[in-house]
N, C-alpha and C positions, 0 to 999 in steps of 0.2 A: 192666838198665835200670829195672826196677820199683823197686829199692831207691834208685836215684838220684832218681827222681821222688818217692819218699816223703820223702827228705832235703830235697828242694827244697820240698815242701809244708810240712814242719816249719819251715824257714827263713822261708817266706812267711808262715806264721801268726805269726811273731815280728816281722814288719814288713819283712823284706828284699824287695827288688825284683830282678827278673832282666832282663838284656838279652842278646840273642844278638849277640855281637860278630863283626865281620868277615864279615857275611853277604855272600855272593858270592865269598868267597875260600876255597880249600882244600875239604876234604871236609865236607859237612853231612849229618847224619842227619835227613832230613825226618820220619820217624816219631817220633823223639825230640823234635824241635822241635814237632811237632803235639801231643804230650802235655804238654809243658812250659807252653805258652801264656805267653810272656814278656810283661813289661810293655812292653819296647822291642825293636826290631830295629835294629841298627846296620849301615849299609851301609859296607863297606870302601872305603878311598880308591881302590884300583885299580879297583873297580867304578864309582866316580864318574868317574874319569879315562876309562874306556871309554865311559861315557855322554856325556861331553863331546866325545869325538873321533869317535863313531860314531852317526849318526842311527838306524841300524837297531837297534843295541844299546839306545839310549835308549828307543826305542819298546817293545822287549821289557821293559826294566827298569820302564817306566811301568806295564805290566800287572802285573808282580810287585809293585810298590808298592801298586797298588790292592788286590790280594789281601792283602798283608801289613798294610795299614792296617786292614782289617776283622778281622784275626786278632790283632794285638798289642793289648794292653790300653790302652797310653798313646800309642804312636806309633813313627815311624821316625826314626832319627838318621843324618844324613850325617856321616861321619868325614873328617877330613883336608882340609877345605876351605881352600885357600890363595889362590885367585884370585876376582875378581869374576865371571868367566865361570862357574866351577864353582858359585858361589853362585846365579847366575841359573838355571843348568840344574836344580839340585836344587829350587829354589823353584818353577820351572815344573812340575816333576813332582809338586809337592804335599808336598815334604819341608820342614818348617819348624823342625825341631830340628837344629841345626848345631853341629859341633865343628871346630876347626881354627885354624891360625895366622892366618888372615885376621881372625878375631874376637878373638884373644888367645892368648898362650902358655899352656901348661898350668901350673897352680899347685897346690901342696900346700895343702889347706885343713884337713887333719886329720892329725896325727901321733900314733900311739899312744904312750903313755908307756912308756919302757924301764924294766925292772925289774932 
């Protein structure tokens, strides 16, 4: 883990930014995340859907977002927002960085030159 963190620090010194993708999905090594200190944490679409359908889970996620907001350097990103209801829920939880088809289809903005 130490070598991965050293590589991350080298990339960061060159201007790269880090996001923890799919937070709330699959296995997450919390000690690794705590050492990386990402610029962004991205909430997985399934996590958002659970928050929309369950008030109990939404309350739990709200507490997690409060902690993550103080931890990440730049903010929390909600992924996969497809409906107005999902947008309302994440905004109410204080998440204002949004990705998803509701706002527009993904686009390629950079393509490396093939050699």
